N, C-alpha and C positions, 0 to 999 in steps of 0.2 A: 784781664781775663773776660770783661765784658765788650771790650775791644773785641774778641775772638770770637765770642758767642754771638756778636750782631755780623762779623763778616759771614759767619756760618749759615746764619738765617738768610744773609743776602746771596750768597753763594747758592744755595737751597732753592730760593725763589728765582735766580735767575737759570739753574737746571730746570726747573719746573716749564719755565715760560720756554728756554730752548728744546723741551721736547715736545712741546704742544705745536711750537713753531714748526719743528721738522716734520712731524708727525702731519700738518696743515698741506706743508709745502709738497712732500713726498703723496698724500692722496690728490693732490691739485694737478701735480706735473703728470701723474698716472692716468688720471681721469680725460687729462686734454690729451696726453698721448693716444690714450684710446681711443678717443671720442675721433680723433683727425685720423687715427688708421681705420676705423670703420666706415669715418664719410668717405673717405677716399674708395675702402672696398666697396660702399654701397653706392657710390657715383659710378664705377665699374660696372658693376653688377647692372644697377641701372641702364646706363648705357646700351648693355647686351642686350637687356628684356626691351627694349624700346625698339633695338633693331628687330629683333625676332616676336614682336608683338602682332598678332593678326586677327586682333578680337574685335569685335562691334562693339561701339558704346551704347547704339542705339540700332531700332530697327521696327519700322510702322510700315502697313499697306495702308494708304489714306483711303479713310471712308469705311475700313472695315476691321475687325479684331481678328488678332493672331490667337493662336492656341497651339501649346500654352503661352501665357504670358511669356513677354521676354527675356531672357537671362543668356549672357556674352557665352555660358559655357554649354549652350544647348544648341544644337546643330541642326535641328528638325521641328518645323512645325506647320501648321495648316491652317488656313484661310477659305470661307465659303463665299461664295458671291453670286449674285444672280446668274441666269441662264443667258442672259442675252449680252451680257458684258464681255467685251474681247479685249479688255487689255487693262491693266491696273499700275498706280503710281507707287513707288517704293521708295522711300526716305531712309536711306543706311549711312550711318559715319562710323568711321573706323575709331578705334580706343586711342591707338597711338598716332603723332602727328607725322606726317610723310606716308603712312601707309596707302595703299590705293585699294578704292572698293569698286568692282564692278556688277553688273546688275543684266542677267540677261533670262528671257524667257518670259518677260512681262508684257509681250505684244501676241495678237494672233492667238487669242485665247479660246481655240474652239473646240475641243475636245469637253467632256465631262471632269477629266483629271488632267492636269497642267501641272508643271515644276517649273517653279523661278530657283535659279541660282544666285545666290548673292558673296562673290567671293573679294577676300579681304588678302590681299599681297604686303606681306612686310616688307622693311628694307632690306633685309636679307636676303630677299628673292623666295623666301616659302610663302605658301598660302592658305587659306582654311576656306571650305566653302560651306554657307549656310543654305538651306535648302527649303524652299517654302511650297507646300501641295497645296496647288488652287482647285479647290471644287466647286463647281457649279449646280447648285441648287435648284431645282424646278420649280415652279409656284408654288406654293405653300396653301393651304386650306385650311388644316389643321394647328391651331396655334393656342397659345394660353393667352386667357383674357386678363389676368394679372398674377403679379408674382412678388411677393414679398419675402423675406427672411428677417424673423426677428432680430434686433438688435443691429440689423447693417442697414446700409445705404449701399445701393448699386449704382454701379458706374459704366454707363449710362443711365439714367432713370429710365425705367423699364419702358418698352413699346413694343408690341406685338410682333413685330418686323426686326427686332434686332434680339439677335438669338446666342450674344456673348456678352458675358459682362465682368466687370472686377469690384472687387469691395477690400477690408482689412478689418482685421478684431486684433486688438492691442490689448496686451496686459490683460490679458485674460486667462480664467480657468475652466474655460466652457471646453467640452471635448467633443458637443455634437450641437446642431444646429436646426430650429425648428421653422422648414419650410413650408408656405402655403402657397401653392398652384393651382389655378382656376382654368380649366380649357374652355376652350370656346364652343366645343362638343358634349354635352351632357354624358354621352355614351362611351366617350374617349376613359382612359387609364392615362392616368399622371402616376409616373414612378421616380422616387426622389433618390438618388445613389450620389454618396461620397459626404451626406453630410455627418455622418456619425465618425467615431473614431478621429478626432482632426488631429495633425502632426503641427508643430512647430514649424511655419514656411507657408509653402504652396499646397491649397487645398482645391482640388476642381470638384464640383458638384455637378452632375448632369440632372436634368428634369427632362425625363423623357415620356413625351405624349404620343399617345397610341389608340388608333380604332380599329386595328382589323384591315382596315384601308391604307392607311397614312401611319407614317412615324415622323414626329418631329422632335429635335432635340435641343434643348437652352442649355448655358452652360454659364455658372457663375464661378470665377476663381477667386478664391478668398484667402487673402494672404495674412497669417495668423500669428501674432506674436505673445508666446506663451509667457507672461508675467519678465520680458525681456527687463524693463527698467528696474525692477525689484533684485534680478540678479546683478544688473549692474551696481546699485547702492550697497550689496551686500559686498561685493570684490572691492568698492572703493572704502568699505569700514576694514575690511581685513588689510588692506592697505595700508590705511590710518595705524592700524592696531601693530603693524611690523615697524612703523616708523617711531612708534612711542616705544615699543620693546627696543630698537636700536638705540635712540636717545638714552634710555634708561642704562643701558648695558655701558654706554660709554662714560656716564656721570659715575657708576660704581667703579668702573676701571680708575676714573681722573680721584674719585675720594680715596681710594684703595694706594691709588699712588701719591696722594698727599700723605695717609697715613703712614707709608714706609718712609718718607720724607721725614717725617717727624721723628718716627722712630730711632733713624739715623741718628740725628741731632742729638737728642736724650744719650744715645749711645756715647757720640763724641766727647759728650759733655760731662758724661759719667768717667772716661776714659783719663780726661783732661784734672778730673778733682782728684781720681786715683792718683797721677801722676804728681799733682801739687801735695796733697798728704803724705805722699812717698817721701818727695823731698823734705818735708817737715820733720818728720820722723829720723830723717838721717842726719838734721842739723840739730 
């Protein structure tokens, strides 16, 4: 009888270990298979995307600032140059290896408004054109003596002859900025547009200086991150909680399986005991 009980226990343990092994193997095999299929699919998709990729990864007009700030999905830009400049140097790089970049219209800038085209041709032969409108500004007499935005650092450092700046604001709850701009003409009016109702992403602030005879515009492109890092932390916490719940569910499942095995063992022992008692009764 003792040998039979020991055998039942050993069989139950072997059954439990076998179930765990089969489950782990099946999960691992399925995961590996899925990953292999996904990798192959992604590789094929990546190859096709690379062949059709006609985006720029960077675009720069040397010595001048693009407006708005470069974004590969934005195809039109503006740049302001002095009236006596007749050519500009442009640096442009394709996002995909093997794509061809051609630049035209950046020389013989004789008109007040000129168009420069940066065309990117992908490996599959398709192309996309980025357009830069080059405006020639006459000599400016009405300028700012100073420009400060509370809590921000301007890039580059303020200069009365620099009319475009960039800056950034990270992990903020601010919805407006305090702009302090002083003109070199006491009679001039200074108007601030775009410093209120900030949104997540790029915000263009225009500082318009006018005195009735002249109008000069300074621009500041502010990249705002509305509490981006805190949102990431929340996502990480949610992911950890989900993992803990999954582990707990598997633990409960394993515990229930052990209980079932114990109940089976107890039931078998009772059946054996009844048979044994029945034999004694017959004797």
